[in-house]
C-alpha positions in Angstrom: 0.2 -0.3 -0.1 1.5 3.5 -0.8 0.3 7.0 -1.4 1.0 8.0 -5.1 -0.4 11.5 -5.0 -1.4 13.9 -2.5 -2.9 17.2 -3.3 -4.1 19.8 -0.1 -5.8 23.2 -0.7 -6.6 25.4 2.4 -5.5 22.8 4.8 -3.5 24.2 7.7 -0.9 26.6 6.4 -1.2 25.5 2.8 -3.3 27.3 0.4 -2.1 24.6 -2.4 0.4 21.9 -2.3 0.9 19.0 -4.6 3.0 16.1 -4.0 3.8 12.9 -6.4 5.2 10.1 -4.1 6.6 6.8 -4.9 6.9 3.6 -2.8 10.0 3.5 -0.4 11.3 6.5 1.5 10.3 10.2 1.2 11.8 12.7 3.4 10.2 16.3 3.8 12.7 18.5 5.2 12.1 22.0 6.3 12.6 24.4 9.4 9.7 24.4 12.0 6.7 26.2 10.8 7.4 25.6 7.4 4.5 23.1 7.0 5.8 19.7 6.4 4.2 18.4 9.5 0.9 19.7 8.1 1.2 17.6 4.7 1.9 14.1 6.8 -1.3 15.5 9.1 -3.2 15.2 5.7 -2.2 11.8 4.8 -3.0 10.6 8.2 -6.4 12.4 8.0 -7.4 10.3 5.0 -6.9 7.1 6.9 -8.4 8.0 10.2 -10.4 11.1 9.6 -8.7 12.7 12.6 -5.6 14.7 13.4 -2.8 13.4 15.6 -2.5 17.0 17.0 -5.9 18.3 17.5 -9.3 17.0 18.7 -11.4 18.6 16.2 -11.4 19.7 12.4 -11.9 23.5 12.7 -8.0 24.1 12.9 -7.4 22.0 10.0 -9.0 24.6 7.7 -6.7 27.7 6.6 -7.3 30.8 8.4 -9.8 32.9 6.3 -10.9 30.1 4.3 -14.5 28.2 4.6 -13.0 24.6 3.8 -10.1 22.5 3.3 -9.9 19.7 0.7 -7.6 16.8 0.9 -7.3 14.4 -2.2 -4.9 11.2 -2.0 -4.4 8.8 -4.8 -3.7 5.3 -2.8 -2.4 2.3 -4.5 -3.1 -1.2 -2.9 -2.6 -4.4 -4.7 -2.2 -2.7 -8.2 -5.6 -1.1 -7.7 -5.7 2.5 -7.2 -8.3 4.8 -5.4 -8.9 8.6 -5.5 -10.1 9.8 -1.9 -11.2 13.3 -1.6 -12.1 14.8 1.5 -14.0 18.3 2.1 -13.6 19.7 5.5 -16.0 22.7 6.1 -16.5 24.8 9.0 -19.7 24.4 10.9 -21.0 21.8 8.4 -20.8 18.0 8.0 -17.6 16.9 6.1 -18.2 15.3 2.6 -16.2 12.6 1.0 -15.6 11.1 -2.5 -14.3 8.2 -3.9 -13.0 8.2 -7.7 -15.1 11.3 -8.1 -18.2 9.9 -6.8 -19.9 11.1 -3.7 -20.3 8.6 -0.7 -23.0 8.9 1.8 -20.6 9.2 5.2 -17.0 10.1 5.4 -16.3 7.1 7.2 -17.3 5.1 4.0 -13.4 5.9 2.8 -12.0 4.2 5.8 -9.9 1.4 5.1 -8.6 2.8 1.8 -5.4 3.9 3.4 -3.8 2.5 6.7 -1.2 4.5 8.3 1.0 3.9 11.2 2.3 7.4 12.5 5.0 8.0 15.1 5.3 11.7 16.1 6.5 13.7 19.5 2.9 13.8 20.7 3.2 10.0 21.1 4.6 10.7 24.7 1.2 11.4 25.8 0.5 7.6 25.3 2.4 7.0 28.1 2.4 10.3 30.3 -1.0 11.5 29.2 -4.5 11.2 30.4 -6.3 7.7 29.9 -8.3 9.5 26.9 -5.1 9.4 25.0 -4.8 5.7 25.4 -8.5 4.9 24.7 -7.8 6.9 21.7 -5.1 4.8 20.5 -6.9 1.8 21.1 -10.2 2.7 19.0 -7.9 4.2 16.1 -6.1 0.7 16.0 -9.7 -1.0 15.7 -10.5 1.1 13.1 -7.3 0.6 11.0 -7.9 -3.2 11.3 -11.6 -3.3 10.9 -13.2 0.0 9.5 -16.7 -0.7 10.7 -15.8 0.0 14.2 -15.8 3.4 13.2 -19.7 3.0 13.3 -19.7 1.5 16.6 -17.7 4.0 18.3 -20.1 6.6 16.7 -23.0 4.9 17.8 -21.2 4.7 21.4 -20.5 8.5 21.7 -24.2 9.1 20.4 -25.6 7.1 23.2 -23.5 8.4 25.8 -24.2 12.0 24.9 -27.7 11.6 24.9 -27.8 9.4 28.1 -25.5 12.2 29.8 -27.8 15.1 28.9 -30.8 12.8 30.3 -29.0 12.2 33.6 -28.4 16.2 33.8 -32.1 16.6 33.2 -33.0 14.1 36.2 -30.7 15.5 38.4 -32.6 19.2 38.3 -35.9 17.5 38.1 -37.5 15.5 40.6 -40.5 14.6 38.2 -38.2 13.1 35.5 -39.7 9.9 33.7 -36.8 7.2 34.6 -38.2 4.9 32.3 -36.5 6.5 29.6 -33.2 6.0 31.4 -33.9 2.4 31.2 -34.1 2.5 27.3 -30.6 4.5 27.1 -29.1 2.2 29.8 -29.9 -0.8 27.2 -28.4 1.2 24.4 -25.2 2.0 26.4 -24.8 -1.4 27.5 -25.3 -2.7 23.8 -22.8 -0.5 22.2 -20.4 -0.4 25.0 -20.2 -4.2 25.3 -19.4 -4.3 21.5 -16.6 -1.9 22.0 -15.1 -3.3 24.9 -15.0 -6.9 23.5 -13.3 -5.5 20.6 -10.8 -3.5 22.9 -10.0 -6.4 25.0 -9.3 -8.6 22.1 -7.3 -6.0 20.1 -5.1 -5.5 23.5 -4.5 -9.5 23.8 -3.7 -9.7 20.2 -1.3 -6.8 20.3 0.4 -7.5 24.1 3.1 -9.7 22.8 4.1 -7.5 19.8 4.5 -4.5 22.3 6.6 -6.4 24.9 8.9 -7.7 21.9 9.1 -4.2 20.6 9.9 -2.4 23.9 12.7 -5.2 24.4 14.2 -4.4 21.1 14.1 -0.9 21.5 15.3 -0.8 25.3 17.1 -4.0 25.9 18.3 -3.1 29.4 15.1 -2.0 30.7 12.4 -4.0 32.6 9.7 -5.8 30.7 6.9 -4.1 29.2 3.6 -5.1 29.6 -0.1 -4.0 28.5 -3.5 -4.5 29.9 -7.1 -3.2 29.5 -8.2 -1.9 32.7 -12.3 -1.5 33.0 -14.2 0.9 35.2 -16.4 -2.3 36.0 -13.4 -4.5 37.1 -12.8 -7.8 35.4 -14.7 -8.6 32.2 -15.7 -11.5 30.6 -14.5 -12.1 27.0 -17.9 -12.6 25.3 -20.2 -9.6 24.2 -23.4 -10.9 25.6 -21.8 -11.3 29.2 -20.3 -8.0 29.1 -23.6 -6.3 28.2 -25.2 -8.2 31.1 -22.6 -7.1 33.6 -22.9 -3.2 32.3 -26.5 -3.4 32.8 -26.0 -4.6 36.1 -23.5 -2.0 37.1 -25.6 0.8 35.7 -28.3 -0.2 37.7 -26.1 -0.2 41.0 -24.7 3.0 40.5 -27.7 4.8 39.1 -28.6 6.8 42.0 -24.9 8.2 42.1 -25.1 9.0 38.5 -28.3 11.1 39.1 -27.0 12.9 42.0 -23.8 13.8 40.0 -25.4 14.4 36.5 -22.5 12.2 35.0 -22.4 8.6 33.6 -20.3 6.7 35.4 -20.1 3.3 33.6 -18.9 2.1 30.1 -15.8 2.0 27.9 -15.3 5.9 28.2 -14.1 5.5 31.7 -11.5 2.7 31.0 -7.8 2.8 30.6 -4.8 0.8 29.1 -2.6 -0.1 31.7 1.4 0.1 30.8 3.5 -1.6 33.2 7.5 -1.8 33.4 8.4 -4.5 35.6 6.2 -4.3 38.5 5.2 -0.5 38.5 3.3 1.6 36.3 4.9 3.3 33.4 3.1 6.7 34.3 4.8 8.5 37.0 7.8 5.8 37.3 9.3 5.5 33.5 12.3 7.6 33.0 11.8 9.9 29.8 13.8 7.5 27.8 11.9 4.6 29.0 8.5 6.6 28.3 9.9 7.2 24.7 10.7 3.7 24.4 7.3 2.5 25.6 5.4 4.8 23.2 7.6 3.5 20.3 6.5 -0.1 21.5 3.1 0.7 21.3 3.1 2.2 17.6 5.5 -0.7 16.5 3.4 -3.3 18.1 0.4 -1.9 16.2 2.4 -2.0 13.2 3.6 -5.8 13.6 -0.2 -6.8 14.2 -1.4 -5.2 11.2 1.2 -6.9 9.1 0.2 -10.0 10.7 -3.3 -9.2 9.5 -2.0 -8.8 6.1 -2.1 -5.0 6.1 1.0 -3.3 5.0 0.3 0.3 6.4 2.3 3.5 5.1 4.5 4.2 8.0 4.5 8.2 9.1 7.4 9.3 10.8 6.8 12.8 11.9 9.8 14.9 13.3 10.6 11.9 15.6 14.0 11.1 14.9 15.1 14.6 16.6 13.6 13.0 19.8 15.5 9.6 19.9 18.8 8.8 21.0 21.0 6.6 18.5 19.9 3.3 19.7 16.1 4.3 19.2 16.8 5.7 15.9 18.7 2.6 14.8 15.8 0.2 15.9 12.9 2.7 14.3 15.0 2.9 10.9 15.4 -1.0 10.7 11.7 -1.5 10.8 11.0 1.6 8.7 13.3 0.3 6.0 11.1 -2.9 5.3 8.1 -0.9 4.9 6.3 -0.3 1.5 6.3 3.3 2.0 7.8 5.6 4.7 6.8 9.5 5.1 9.5 11.1 7.1 9.5 14.9 8.2 12.5 16.5 9.5 13.9 19.8 10.4 17.5 18.7 9.5 18.2 16.1 6.9 21.2 14.9 9.1 18.4 13.7 11.8 17.5 11.0 9.5 19.3 7.6 9.6 21.6 6.9 6.3 19.5 3.6 6.2 16.4 5.4 5.3 17.9 7.4 2.0 15.5 8.0 -0.6 13.5 11.0 -2.7 14.1 14.2 -0.7 11.7 17.4 -0.7 12.5 20.6 0.6 9.4 22.4 2.4 10.1 26.2 2.4 8.2 29.7 2.1 4.8 27.8 1.2 6.3 25.4 -1.3 7.3 21.9 -1.6 10.0 21.1 -4.0 11.5 17.8 -5.0 15.4 17.9 -4.5 
């Protein structure tokens, strides 16, 4: 799988940018603030319909413009598809495949798969649980795009149920039978999401442990496990749904008093452990970086086991790594079908990753 062509208009800092790409390594070199990260961010957006830098779409539209457009020609198994995404401020986004409109933007998911390494990855170890939940859900969608719908359904139910809890909190005469209905919806969609997350963590755990041992051979063993807000979970979806319903019933009074939803996958976390201690709060800076790399490498190896060859995107990451971690990441990257790298200084990129070079400067991107 590789991106043959990328074009963006009014995306971030770019009024217009046009790149012809090839399989193998492509390096975008430019000083900070020149827009190189914006270009790989656009590629990531095609793959995930989200940014690795911001939580909403509004910052992706160039200041003063009404909409941004991203076009990517993606080649997979000798078949090429053109994906077009239109991001509009205050309106629903639109998508096309081979110039034909599709009902929903998420219908493009699965055409392009990427694994992205970026300085922001440190938040996977040091950040809030929401960062790790997002990592898991993005991996779910990359493996099986239908989970974008599962997550969307769960988020919709959670929003509706949370609004109802706030209403009940402030109204003694509220009809609680409606809450029963939303409990059922939340348990149904939540159980499907939980079962999928747990399977993902089981499938990925050994890959993460192996990757960490290669990146940081002198450190303690790295382990990952899923932690649910309702305790130990069964593996089958039906039993999880029953457990969620029982827990919702148990904490209903607390939820009404506080006006918030206390049960569900939105309150879970991915536990990261080094030896017997949690990585967050105990890992050194180098160990935290190694764990973040191991999570991405573990996801990459899992996708390859699935028969997927994702595009690797390395966004200004080599400047953050010591020589050993650079070497390990370069070894993995050199075997990928396509690697897109951004760097402020060309010398930051290991020699093993020589390839096409693009200079990004002054609002222009030029092949050199």
